[in-house]
C-alpha positions as a LaTeX table, in Angstrom:
\begin{tabular}{lrrr}
\hline
Residue & $x$ (\AA) & $y$ (\AA) & $z$ (\AA) \\
\hline
Met1 & 0.00 & 0.00 & 0.00 \\
Asn2 & 1.28 & 3.47 & 0.94 \\
Met3 & 0.32 & 4.79 & $-2.48$ \\
Thr4 & 0.78 & 8.45 & $-3.29$ \\
Tyr5 & $-2.29$ & 10.43 & $-4.28$ \\
Asp6 & $-2.69$ & 14.12 & $-5.06$ \\
Ala7 & $-6.42$ & 14.65 & $-4.56$ \\
Ile8 & $-9.87$ & 13.30 & $-3.74$ \\
Leu9 & $-12.58$ & 13.40 & $-6.41$ \\
Val10 & $-16.18$ & 13.29 & $-5.17$ \\
Val11 & $-18.35$ & 11.87 & $-7.96$ \\
Ser12 & $-22.10$ & 12.41 & $-7.66$ \\
Phe13 & $-25.24$ & 12.03 & $-9.74$ \\
Gly14 & $-25.88$ & 15.76 & $-10.14$ \\
Gly15 & $-29.14$ & 17.63 & $-10.38$ \\
Pro16 & $-30.74$ & 20.72 & $-11.90$ \\
Glu17 & $-30.58$ & 24.01 & $-10.03$ \\
Lys18 & $-33.24$ & 25.96 & $-11.95$ \\
His19 & $-36.36$ & 25.40 & $-14.04$ \\
Glu20 & $-34.64$ & 25.50 & $-17.44$ \\
Asp21 & $-32.07$ & 22.90 & $-16.33$ \\
Val22 & $-34.66$ & 20.18 & $-15.74$ \\
Ile23 & $-35.26$ & 18.76 & $-19.24$ \\
Pro24 & $-31.56$ & 18.87 & $-20.34$ \\
Phe25 & $-30.64$ & 17.21 & $-17.04$ \\
Leu26 & $-33.21$ & 14.43 & $-17.46$ \\
Glu27 & $-32.12$ & 13.89 & $-21.07$ \\
Asn28 & $-28.58$ & 13.36 & $-19.75$ \\
Val29 & $-29.84$ & 10.92 & $-17.14$ \\
Leu30 & $-31.89$ & 8.91 & $-19.65$ \\
Arg31 & $-29.49$ & 8.91 & $-22.59$ \\
Gly32 & $-29.27$ & 5.45 & $-24.11$ \\
Arg33 & $-32.22$ & 4.15 & $-22.05$ \\
Asn34 & $-35.59$ & 3.04 & $-23.35$ \\
Val35 & $-37.70$ & 5.34 & $-21.19$ \\
Pro36 & $-40.88$ & 6.81 & $-22.74$ \\
Arg37 & $-40.78$ & 10.59 & $-23.08$ \\
Glu38 & $-44.08$ & 10.88 & $-21.22$ \\
Arg39 & $-42.40$ & 9.22 & $-18.24$ \\
Met40 & $-39.55$ & 11.76 & $-18.44$ \\
Leu41 & $-42.04$ & 14.63 & $-18.53$ \\
Ala42 & $-43.85$ & 13.15 & $-15.52$ \\
Val43 & $-40.58$ & 13.07 & $-13.58$ \\
Ala44 & $-39.87$ & 16.65 & $-14.68$ \\
Glu45 & $-43.05$ & 17.69 & $-12.87$ \\
His46 & $-41.51$ & 16.41 & $-9.64$ \\
Tyr47 & $-38.66$ & 18.90 & $-10.11$ \\
Tyr48 & $-41.03$ & 21.70 & $-11.11$ \\
His49 & $-42.85$ & 21.13 & $-7.82$ \\
Phe50 & $-39.64$ & 22.44 & $-6.22$ \\
Asp51 & $-39.11$ & 25.25 & $-8.79$ \\
Gly52 & $-36.77$ & 23.05 & $-10.83$ \\
Lys53 & $-34.11$ & 22.85 & $-8.15$ \\
Ser54 & $-32.87$ & 19.54 & $-6.83$ \\
Pro55 & $-31.25$ & 19.67 & $-3.39$ \\
Ile56 & $-28.55$ & 17.18 & $-4.36$ \\
Asn57 & $-25.92$ & 19.69 & $-5.48$ \\
Gln58 & $-26.15$ & 21.73 & $-2.28$ \\
Gln59 & $-26.00$ & 18.57 & $-0.22$ \\
Thr60 & $-22.91$ & 17.47 & $-2.16$ \\
Arg61 & $-21.32$ & 20.85 & $-1.38$ \\
Glu62 & $-22.07$ & 20.28 & 2.31 \\
Leu63 & $-20.58$ & 16.79 & 2.17 \\
Ile64 & $-17.43$ & 18.10 & 0.49 \\
Ala65 & $-17.09$ & 20.78 & 3.17 \\
Ala66 & $-17.39$ & 18.07 & 5.85 \\
Ile67 & $-14.80$ & 15.87 & 4.11 \\
Glu68 & $-12.40$ & 18.82 & 3.79 \\
Lys69 & $-12.78$ & 19.56 & 7.50 \\
Glu70 & $-12.25$ & 15.91 & 8.42 \\
Leu71 & $-9.09$ & 15.64 & 6.31 \\
Ala72 & $-7.76$ & 18.97 & 7.55 \\
Leu73 & $-8.15$ & 17.82 & 11.16 \\
His74 & $-7.01$ & 14.22 & 10.85 \\
Gly75 & $-5.31$ & 13.83 & 7.46 \\
Pro76 & $-4.39$ & 12.96 & 4.85 \\
Lys77 & $-4.41$ & 16.59 & 3.76 \\
Leu78 & $-5.57$ & 16.31 & 0.17 \\
Pro79 & $-7.61$ & 18.78 & $-1.91$ \\
Val80 & $-11.17$ & 17.71 & $-2.71$ \\
Tyr81 & $-12.66$ & 18.14 & $-6.20$ \\
Trp82 & $-16.21$ & 17.51 & $-7.39$ \\
Gly83 & $-17.56$ & 16.14 & $-10.68$ \\
Asn84 & $-21.07$ & 14.95 & $-11.58$ \\
Arg85 & $-22.38$ & 12.27 & $-13.90$ \\
Asn86 & $-25.35$ & 14.22 & $-15.24$ \\
Trp87 & $-25.08$ & 17.95 & $-14.47$ \\
His88 & $-22.61$ & 20.69 & $-13.72$ \\
Pro89 & $-19.92$ & 20.49 & $-12.56$ \\
Met90 & $-19.46$ & 17.73 & $-15.13$ \\
Leu91 & $-16.70$ & 15.15 & $-14.69$ \\
Ala92 & $-14.71$ & 16.14 & $-17.79$ \\
Asp93 & $-14.63$ & 19.81 & $-16.72$ \\
Thr94 & $-13.44$ & 18.82 & $-13.25$ \\
Leu95 & $-10.72$ & 16.55 & $-14.63$ \\
Arg96 & $-9.50$ & 19.40 & $-16.86$ \\
Gln97 & $-9.20$ & 21.59 & $-13.79$ \\
Met98 & $-7.40$ & 18.86 & $-11.88$ \\
Lys99 & $-4.98$ & 18.44 & $-14.79$ \\
Ala100 & $-4.34$ & 22.20 & $-14.84$ \\
Asp101 & $-3.70$ & 22.09 & $-11.08$ \\
Gly102 & $-1.06$ & 19.41 & $-11.53$ \\
Val103 & $-3.04$ & 16.49 & $-10.09$ \\
Arg104 & $-1.68$ & 13.23 & $-11.44$ \\
Arg105 & $-3.32$ & 10.56 & $-9.28$ \\
Ala106 & $-6.68$ & 10.84 & $-7.47$ \\
Leu107 & $-9.03$ & 8.73 & $-5.39$ \\
Ala108 & $-12.72$ & 8.88 & $-6.31$ \\
Phe109 & $-15.45$ & 8.70 & $-3.69$ \\
Val110 & $-18.70$ & 7.86 & $-5.49$ \\
Thr111 & $-21.89$ & 8.75 & $-3.63$ \\
Ser112 & $-23.35$ & 5.25 & $-4.02$ \\
Ala113 & $-23.01$ & 2.60 & $-1.33$ \\
Tyr114 & $-23.85$ & $-0.53$ & $-3.34$ \\
Ser115 & $-22.74$ & $-2.74$ & $-6.20$ \\
Ser116 & $-24.78$ & $-2.62$ & $-9.41$ \\
Tyr117 & $-24.35$ & $-1.31$ & $-12.91$ \\
Ser118 & $-25.89$ & 2.09 & $-12.20$ \\
Gly119 & $-24.43$ & 2.34 & $-8.70$ \\
Cys120 & $-20.83$ & 1.38 & $-9.43$ \\
Arg121 & $-19.75$ & 0.26 & $-12.90$ \\
Gln122 & $-21.51$ & 3.10 & $-14.71$ \\
Tyr123 & $-19.64$ & 5.63 & $-12.58$ \\
Arg124 & $-16.36$ & 3.96 & $-13.54$ \\
Glu125 & $-17.39$ & 4.20 & $-17.18$ \\
Asp126 & $-18.30$ & 7.87 & $-16.75$ \\
Ile127 & $-14.86$ & 8.58 & $-15.30$ \\
Gly128 & $-13.23$ & 6.68 & $-18.16$ \\
Arg129 & $-15.15$ & 8.64 & $-20.82$ \\
Ala130 & $-14.26$ & 11.91 & $-19.14$ \\
Gln131 & $-10.59$ & 10.92 & $-19.08$ \\
Val132 & $-10.69$ & 10.15 & $-22.81$ \\
Glu133 & $-12.34$ & 13.51 & $-23.46$ \\
Val134 & $-9.65$ & 15.39 & $-21.54$ \\
Gly135 & $-6.86$ & 13.44 & $-23.21$ \\
Glu136 & $-3.14$ & 13.44 & $-22.57$ \\
Gly137 & $-2.10$ & 14.32 & $-19.04$ \\
Val138 & $-5.49$ & 13.59 & $-17.50$ \\
Pro139 & $-5.21$ & 12.39 & $-13.89$ \\
Gln140 & $-5.34$ & 8.70 & $-13.09$ \\
Val141 & $-8.45$ & 8.03 & $-10.97$ \\
Glu142 & $-9.01$ & 5.04 & $-8.67$ \\
Lys143 & $-12.48$ & 4.48 & $-7.24$ \\
Leu144 & $-12.87$ & 3.75 & $-3.53$ \\
Arg145 & $-14.79$ & 0.57 & $-2.73$ \\
Val146 & $-18.53$ & 0.36 & $-2.12$ \\
Phe147 & $-19.30$ & 0.85 & 1.55 \\
Phe148 & $-22.77$ & $-0.59$ & 2.30 \\
Asn149 & $-21.47$ & $-2.73$ & 5.17 \\
His150 & $-18.84$ & $-0.38$ & 6.58 \\
Pro151 & $-19.51$ & 0.22 & 10.29 \\
Gly152 & $-19.52$ & 3.99 & 9.78 \\
Phe153 & $-22.30$ & 3.86 & 7.19 \\
Leu154 & $-24.31$ & 1.35 & 9.20 \\
Lys155 & $-24.02$ & 3.24 & 12.49 \\
Ala156 & $-25.05$ & 6.51 & 10.84 \\
Thr157 & $-28.02$ & 4.73 & 9.22 \\
Glu158 & $-29.08$ & 3.19 & 12.53 \\
Glu159 & $-28.92$ & 6.53 & 14.35 \\
Arg160 & $-31.05$ & 8.19 & 11.65 \\
Ile161 & $-33.65$ & 5.42 & 12.06 \\
Gln162 & $-33.58$ & 5.76 & 15.84 \\
Asp163 & $-34.22$ & 9.50 & 15.49 \\
Ala164 & $-37.22$ & 8.75 & 13.26 \\
Leu165 & $-38.56$ & 6.25 & 15.79 \\
Gly166 & $-38.39$ & 8.95 & 18.40 \\
Glu167 & $-40.23$ & 11.33 & 16.08 \\
Leu168 & $-42.97$ & 8.77 & 15.47 \\
Ser169 & $-43.28$ & 8.07 & 19.19 \\
Ser170 & $-43.94$ & 11.73 & 19.95 \\
Val171 & $-47.12$ & 11.76 & 17.84 \\
Lys172 & $-49.96$ & 12.96 & 20.02 \\
Gln173 & $-52.67$ & 10.44 & 20.91 \\
Glu174 & $-55.38$ & 12.53 & 19.28 \\
Glu175 & $-53.42$ & 12.51 & 16.01 \\
Ser176 & $-53.02$ & 8.74 & 16.03 \\
Lys177 & $-55.59$ & 6.00 & 16.60 \\
Ser178 & $-52.90$ & 3.54 & 17.63 \\
Pro179 & $-50.82$ & 3.02 & 20.78 \\
Leu180 & $-47.65$ & 4.65 & 19.52 \\
Leu181 & $-47.08$ & 6.94 & 22.46 \\
Ala182 & $-44.52$ & 5.11 & 24.52 \\
Lys183 & $-41.13$ & 6.37 & 23.42 \\
Pro184 & $-38.76$ & 3.64 & 22.30 \\
Ala185 & $-35.95$ & 2.56 & 24.56 \\
Arg186 & $-32.39$ & 3.08 & 23.47 \\
Ser187 & $-33.01$ & 0.30 & 20.97 \\
Gly188 & $-36.19$ & $-1.19$ & 19.60 \\
Ala189 & $-39.38$ & 0.32 & 18.20 \\
Pro190 & $-42.67$ & 1.38 & 19.78 \\
Asn191 & $-45.47$ & $-1.15$ & 19.67 \\
Asn192 & $-46.93$ & $-2.00$ & 16.27 \\
Val193 & $-44.46$ & 0.03 & 14.22 \\
Gln194 & $-42.73$ & $-1.35$ & 11.15 \\
Ile195 & $-39.39$ & $-0.18$ & 9.76 \\
Ile196 & $-39.61$ & $-0.04$ & 5.98 \\
Tyr197 & $-36.20$ & 0.05 & 4.33 \\
Val198 & $-36.51$ & 1.64 & 0.89 \\
Ala199 & $-34.06$ & 1.32 & $-2.01$ \\
His200 & $-34.08$ & 2.60 & $-5.57$ \\
Ser201 & $-35.58$ & $-0.04$ & $-7.84$ \\
Val202 & $-33.54$ & $-1.34$ & $-10.76$ \\
Pro203 & $-34.41$ & $-3.69$ & $-13.65$ \\
Leu204 & $-34.29$ & $-7.37$ & $-12.73$ \\
Ser205 & $-31.73$ & $-7.81$ & $-15.51$ \\
Met206 & $-29.46$ & $-5.49$ & $-13.53$ \\
Ala207 & $-30.29$ & $-6.92$ & $-10.11$ \\
Asp208 & $-29.69$ & $-10.51$ & $-11.27$ \\
Thr209 & $-26.10$ & $-9.75$ & $-12.33$ \\
Ser210 & $-24.98$ & $-7.91$ & $-9.19$ \\
Asp211 & $-25.04$ & $-8.24$ & $-5.42$ \\
Tyr212 & $-27.36$ & $-5.23$ & $-5.05$ \\
Val213 & $-30.22$ & $-7.06$ & $-3.36$ \\
Lys214 & $-27.90$ & $-9.16$ & $-1.17$ \\
Gln215 & $-26.20$ & $-6.00$ & 0.02 \\
Leu216 & $-29.49$ & $-4.24$ & 0.73 \\
Glu217 & $-30.70$ & $-7.26$ & 2.67 \\
Asp218 & $-27.48$ & $-7.18$ & 4.70 \\
Val219 & $-28.02$ & $-3.52$ & 5.59 \\
Arg220 & $-31.61$ & $-4.29$ & 6.56 \\
Arg221 & $-30.61$ & $-7.25$ & 8.74 \\
Leu222 & $-27.62$ & $-5.59$ & 10.40 \\
Ser223 & $-29.51$ & $-2.38$ & 11.11 \\
Ser224 & $-32.57$ & $-4.09$ & 12.53 \\
Glu225 & $-30.45$ & $-6.37$ & 14.71 \\
Ala226 & $-28.50$ & $-3.40$ & 16.05 \\
Leu227 & $-31.74$ & $-1.53$ & 16.81 \\
Gly228 & $-33.51$ & $-4.53$ & 18.32 \\
Ile229 & $-36.22$ & $-4.48$ & 15.64 \\
Glu230 & $-38.04$ & $-7.52$ & 14.28 \\
Asn231 & $-40.90$ & $-5.93$ & 12.33 \\
Asp232 & $-39.27$ & $-4.71$ & 9.14 \\
Ala233 & $-39.41$ & $-4.96$ & 5.33 \\
Leu234 & $-37.34$ & $-4.09$ & 2.26 \\
Val235 & $-39.20$ & $-2.37$ & $-0.58$ \\
Tyr236 & $-38.36$ & $-0.23$ & $-3.62$ \\
Gln237 & $-39.10$ & 3.17 & $-5.10$ \\
Ser238 & $-38.64$ & 5.36 & $-8.19$ \\
Arg239 & $-39.09$ & 2.84 & $-10.98$ \\
Ser240 & $-38.48$ & 4.59 & $-14.32$ \\
Gly241 & $-38.26$ & 1.91 & $-17.01$ \\
Ala242 & $-40.55$ & 0.81 & $-19.81$ \\
Pro243 & $-43.87$ & $-0.66$ & $-18.54$ \\
Gly244 & $-43.13$ & $-4.16$ & $-19.83$ \\
Gln245 & $-39.68$ & $-4.41$ & $-18.23$ \\
Pro246 & $-39.63$ & $-6.20$ & $-14.86$ \\
Trp247 & $-38.09$ & $-4.21$ & $-12.00$ \\
Leu248 & $-37.47$ & $-4.95$ & $-8.34$ \\
Glu249 & $-40.65$ & $-4.95$ & $-6.26$ \\
Pro250 & $-42.69$ & $-4.33$ & $-4.15$ \\
Asp251 & $-43.10$ & $-0.62$ & $-4.78$ \\
Ile252 & $-43.27$ & 1.50 & $-1.63$ \\
Leu253 & $-46.80$ & 2.76 & $-2.36$ \\
Asp254 & $-48.16$ & $-0.72$ & $-3.08$ \\
Tyr255 & $-46.49$ & $-1.99$ & 0.07 \\
Leu256 & $-48.00$ & 0.73 & 2.26 \\
Arg257 & $-51.46$ & $-0.23$ & 1.02 \\
Asn258 & $-50.63$ & $-3.82$ & 1.96 \\
Val259 & $-49.53$ & $-2.75$ & 5.45 \\
Lys260 & $-52.93$ & $-1.19$ & 6.00 \\
Ala261 & $-54.96$ & $-3.96$ & 4.34 \\
Lys262 & $-53.24$ & $-6.71$ & 6.35 \\
Asn263 & $-52.93$ & $-4.65$ & 9.54 \\
Leu264 & $-49.16$ & $-5.21$ & 9.64 \\
Ala265 & $-48.57$ & $-2.01$ & 11.61 \\
Asp266 & $-50.24$ & 1.14 & 12.91 \\
Gly267 & $-47.24$ & 3.27 & 12.03 \\
Val268 & $-44.16$ & 3.08 & 9.82 \\
Val269 & $-40.65$ & 4.49 & 9.73 \\
Ile270 & $-39.48$ & 4.79 & 6.13 \\
Ala271 & $-35.69$ & 4.56 & 5.83 \\
Pro272 & $-34.21$ & 5.35 & 2.37 \\
Ile273 & $-31.06$ & 3.27 & 2.66 \\
Ser274 & $-29.90$ & 3.38 & $-0.98$ \\
Phe275 & $-29.42$ & 7.17 & $-0.93$ \\
Ile276 & $-26.83$ & 9.08 & 1.06 \\
Ser277 & $-28.59$ & 12.45 & 0.71 \\
Asp278 & $-32.17$ & 13.71 & 0.83 \\
His279 & $-32.42$ & 14.54 & $-2.85$ \\
Met280 & $-35.39$ & 14.71 & $-5.22$ \\
Glu281 & $-36.43$ & 11.06 & $-5.24$ \\
Val282 & $-36.51$ & 11.13 & $-1.45$ \\
Leu283 & $-38.30$ & 14.47 & $-1.19$ \\
Tyr284 & $-40.98$ & 13.74 & $-3.80$ \\
Asp285 & $-41.46$ & 9.97 & $-3.74$ \\
Leu286 & $-41.29$ & 9.61 & 0.03 \\
Asp287 & $-41.95$ & 12.97 & 1.69 \\
Ile288 & $-44.86$ & 13.80 & $-0.63$ \\
Glu289 & $-46.27$ & 10.67 & $-2.30$ \\
Ala290 & $-45.68$ & 8.15 & 0.50 \\
Arg291 & $-46.63$ & 10.62 & 3.23 \\
Asn292 & $-49.85$ & 11.60 & 1.45 \\
Leu293 & $-50.75$ & 7.94 & 1.06 \\
Cys294 & $-50.03$ & 7.22 & 4.73 \\
Glu295 & $-52.27$ & 10.10 & 5.74 \\
Ser296 & $-55.08$ & 8.79 & 3.55 \\
Leu297 & $-54.65$ & 5.29 & 4.99 \\
Gly298 & $-54.48$ & 6.48 & 8.59 \\
Leu299 & $-50.92$ & 5.21 & 9.04 \\
Ala300 & $-48.61$ & 7.25 & 11.24 \\
Met301 & $-45.33$ & 7.85 & 9.39 \\
Ala302 & $-41.86$ & 9.22 & 10.01 \\
Arg303 & $-39.11$ & 9.33 & 7.41 \\
Ala304 & $-35.55$ & 8.66 & 8.54 \\
Lys305 & $-32.98$ & 11.12 & 7.24 \\
Thr306 & $-30.27$ & 9.82 & 4.96 \\
Val307 & $-26.73$ & 9.70 & 6.34 \\
Gly308 & $-25.84$ & 13.07 & 4.78 \\
Val309 & $-23.02$ & 14.65 & 6.79 \\
His310 & $-23.42$ & 12.44 & 9.84 \\
Pro311 & $-20.00$ & 12.48 & 11.59 \\
Lys312 & $-19.70$ & 8.69 & 11.53 \\
Phe313 & $-20.35$ & 8.64 & 7.78 \\
Val314 & $-17.84$ & 11.41 & 7.10 \\
Gly315 & $-15.32$ & 9.56 & 9.26 \\
Met316 & $-15.98$ & 6.45 & 7.17 \\
Ile317 & $-15.00$ & 8.32 & 4.00 \\
Arg318 & $-11.66$ & 9.18 & 5.58 \\
Glu319 & $-11.20$ & 5.51 & 6.53 \\
Leu320 & $-11.79$ & 4.45 & 2.90 \\
Ile321 & $-9.13$ & 6.93 & 1.82 \\
Leu322 & $-6.70$ & 5.57 & 4.43 \\
Glu323 & $-7.24$ & 2.04 & 3.12 \\
Lys324 & $-5.62$ & 3.21 & $-0.11$ \\
Thr325 & $-3.04$ & 5.66 & 1.19 \\
Ser326 & $-1.70$ & 3.76 & 4.20 \\
Gly327 & $-3.14$ & 0.25 & 4.15 \\
Ala328 & $-5.63$ & 0.83 & 6.98 \\
Asp329 & $-7.89$ & $-2.04$ & 8.00 \\
Arg330 & $-10.78$ & $-2.69$ & 5.60 \\
Arg331 & $-13.66$ & $-2.72$ & 8.06 \\
Ala332 & $-16.93$ & $-4.44$ & 7.18 \\
Leu333 & $-19.77$ & $-6.08$ & 9.08 \\
Gly334 & $-21.93$ & $-9.04$ & 8.12 \\
Thr335 & $-21.14$ & $-12.02$ & 5.93 \\
Leu336 & $-20.37$ & $-10.35$ & 2.60 \\
Gly337 & $-17.05$ & $-8.81$ & 3.64 \\
Ala338 & $-15.27$ & $-5.75$ & 2.31 \\
Arg339 & $-15.70$ & $-5.34$ & $-1.43$ \\
Gly340 & $-12.54$ & $-5.34$ & $-3.53$ \\
Asp341 & $-11.14$ & $-2.18$ & $-5.11$ \\
Val342 & $-10.96$ & $-3.69$ & $-8.59$ \\
Cys343 & $-14.01$ & $-5.30$ & $-10.19$ \\
Ala344 & $-13.94$ & $-8.34$ & $-12.45$ \\
Glu345 & $-14.31$ & $-7.60$ & $-16.15$ \\
Asp346 & $-17.81$ & $-9.12$ & $-16.24$ \\
Cys347 & $-18.98$ & $-7.57$ & $-12.96$ \\
Cys348 & $-22.32$ & $-5.71$ & $-12.98$ \\
Pro349 & $-22.82$ & $-5.53$ & $-16.77$ \\
Ala350 & $-25.24$ & $-3.00$ & $-18.23$ \\
Pro351 & $-28.74$ & $-4.34$ & $-18.93$ \\
Val352 & $-28.41$ & $-3.36$ & $-22.60$ \\
Arg353 & $-25.34$ & $-5.52$ & $-22.88$ \\
Leu354 & $-27.30$ & $-8.43$ & $-21.49$ \\
Ala355 & $-30.00$ & $-7.88$ & $-24.10$ \\
Gln356 & $-27.41$ & $-7.81$ & $-26.87$ \\
Lys357 & $-25.88$ & $-11.02$ & $-25.62$ \\
Leu358 & $-29.24$ & $-12.80$ & $-25.76$ \\
His359 & $-29.60$ & $-11.92$ & $-29.46$ \\
Arg360 & $-26.19$ & $-13.14$ & $-30.55$ \\
\hline
\end{tabular}
């Protein structure tokens, strides 16, 4: 180990910051994908509900500020750059700036905790395309490993859920027709409350060629065990593909209806574990659509915050950097172990590639 690096590159999804950004941004997101335009326009309305501004860029700025503070206090003292997949600052522009600043070798922290095509390999491809675009002298970039089972991510997730349990427990009796009043102990949930872990849905063709679902299930199990919770579920949100294409289910809204119909709980804590920040798909799909449905069903609901700039999560990012710079221990909980830094050539292939292979 003991490799020499000149910088950290934070790689995020990106998001529009004004009304006129929305359609160009979504066209970037959906390029090469078979998504009906009417679906894209429907998603655009979600952004217009918030005046066309996604919170993701500001939250990335806040995360970068927290990383810079963490590295300044504890080392290694490396500059932090930022490049997005789908909106400004774009990766190629950032790599040009890094090249001009004399950066030769960088570590990339990608704001995705799991293994899948869209969550890992596609980011590597985006970095590679940006490097080709910049050309000679572009910095070498090595991606830090996925971190779904790192203790720092898990502990931050658990504390966010515990906060939401406390929020749900403080609901006044007249606002709830269920016995949710007793505040939870240090661990565990109030009576008749279910923790619903929510992840971004992906096509089955993508899920079947990655460990995405296994990793999500591990986060669910480890978090619930740590919190002393038995009543839980893993569901999905934000499907965006063609109607005939099978995606991971159940959908969060369908599942909430099932909770009510089968009397599985009087209240729910919704924990968006596949996102690290409270961006648009969290704000619209969960804080608006899921909350409105819960109100109509008479289900008490609290939504756990994402890890964001939780100190344990920010400390985890520094630990991932130290794994590469000084050979620090590769910490991981559960049975899946710490993911490797280098993926196999056939790891997490794109769904389109799978379709092409079937027609050969």
